[in-house]
KOLKOLLO-891134 format. One record per residue (C-alpha): residue number from 0; chain; x, z, y. Coordinates in steps of 0.1 Angstrom, whole numbers. Layout:
REM KOLKOLLO-891134
DRENTOR pos unit     X     Z     Y
DRENTOR NUM    A     X     Z     Y
...
REM end
This chain:
REM KOLKOLLO-891134
DRENTOR pos unit     X     Z     Y
DRENTOR   0    A    18   -24   184
DRENTOR   1    A   -14   -31   204
DRENTOR   2    A   -51   -26   187
DRENTOR   3    A   -77   -53   190
DRENTOR   4    A   -98   -50   221
DRENTOR   5    A  -137   -48   211
DRENTOR   6    A  -160   -23   205
DRENTOR   7    A  -167   -24   171
DRENTOR   8    A  -136    -1   165
DRENTOR   9    A  -117   -23   140
DRENTOR  10    A   -82   -25   141
DRENTOR  11    A   -54   -52   132
DRENTOR  12    A   -37   -54   100
DRENTOR  13    A    -9   -51   120
DRENTOR  14    A   -21   -18   141
DRENTOR  15    A   -29    -4   107
DRENTOR  16    A     7    -8    94
DRENTOR  17    A    23     3   121
DRENTOR  18    A     3    31   128
DRENTOR  19    A    10    42    88
DRENTOR  20    A    47    42    92
DRENTOR  21    A    46    58   124
DRENTOR  22    A    29    90   103
DRENTOR  23    A    50    88    77
DRENTOR  24    A    78    85   100
DRENTOR  25    A    72   106   125
DRENTOR  26    A    78   147   124
DRENTOR  27    A    40   151   142
DRENTOR  28    A    11   156   120
DRENTOR  29    A   -10   131   112
DRENTOR  30    A   -36   144   140
DRENTOR  31    A   -11   148   167
DRENTOR  32    A     0   108   155
DRENTOR  33    A   -38    96   161
DRENTOR  34    A   -43   116   191
DRENTOR  35    A   -14    98   210
DRENTOR  36    A   -28    64   192
DRENTOR  37    A   -63    65   204
DRENTOR  38    A   -72    65   166
DRENTOR  39    A   -98    92   145
DRENTOR  40    A   -75   116   120
DRENTOR  41    A   -98   107    87
DRENTOR  42    A   -94    69   101
DRENTOR  43    A   -55    76   101
DRENTOR  44    A   -51    98    70
DRENTOR  45    A   -73    66    50
DRENTOR  46    A   -52    44    64
DRENTOR  47    A   -21    61    46
DRENTOR  48    A   -39    71    15
DRENTOR  49    A   -47    31     9
DRENTOR  50    A    -3    22    19
DRENTOR  51    A     4    46   -10
DRENTOR  52    A   -20    35   -30
DRENTOR  53    A   -11    -3   -22
DRENTOR  54    A    26     7   -29
DRENTOR  55    A    16    22   -64
DRENTOR  56    A    18    59   -47
DRENTOR  57    A   -20    68   -51
DRENTOR  58    A   -40    85   -78
DRENTOR  59    A   -42    62  -112
DRENTOR  60    A   -75    43  -113
DRENTOR  61    A   -70    39   -74
DRENTOR  62    A   -78     1   -63
DRENTOR  63    A   -53   -14   -39
DRENTOR  64    A   -59   -35   -11
DRENTOR  65    A   -59   -65   -29
DRENTOR  66    A   -82   -53   -62
DRENTOR  67    A  -103   -42   -34
DRENTOR  68    A  -110   -77   -21
DRENTOR  69    A  -106   -96   -50
DRENTOR  70    A  -133   -70   -61
DRENTOR  71    A  -153   -81   -34
DRENTOR  72    A  -150  -120   -41
DRENTOR  73    A  -159  -112   -77
DRENTOR  74    A  -196   -97   -65
DRENTOR  75    A  -204  -118   -39
DRENTOR  76    A  -200  -150   -68
DRENTOR  77    A  -215  -132   -90
DRENTOR  78    A  -251  -130   -66
DRENTOR  79    A  -244  -166   -54
DRENTOR  80    A  -244  -176   -94
DRENTOR  81    A  -275  -154   -99
DRENTOR  82    A  -294  -173   -73
DRENTOR  83    A  -282  -203   -86
DRENTOR  84    A  -298  -198  -122
DRENTOR  85    A  -328  -180  -109
DRENTOR  86    A  -333  -215   -87
DRENTOR  87    A  -322  -235  -121
DRENTOR  88    A  -348  -214  -141
DRENTOR  89    A  -373  -219  -120
DRENTOR  90    A  -366  -258  -122
DRENTOR  91    A  -372  -258  -155
DRENTOR  92    A  -404  -242  -161
DRENTOR  93    A  -416  -266  -127
DRENTOR  94    A  -402  -297  -144
DRENTOR  95    A  -413  -283  -182
DRENTOR  96    A  -446  -273  -166
DRENTOR  97    A  -452  -314  -152
DRENTOR  98    A  -441  -327  -180
DRENTOR  99    A  -467  -310  -201
DRENTOR 100    A  -491  -326  -178
REM end
């Protein structure tokens, strides 16, 4: 397991997967595993929780990682479409005024 070496403290999906597997299979507490790996206990707990949700073991209504990614993608697309609609509306108004002259 190797964590990404940059200052933003972001970890690769492989590192997270391996850390979760270690936390779930170890006799140690999540806090002890996190300390051994050099990550925050809260972060490791979050990864474990999300992994359980992704396996269908989470609470009803909890979003899987894939669903979260899709939600982000769709929200971005909606923002882009709203911007396009706004530009088209302004262009329509401009050309309508121009035609009236």
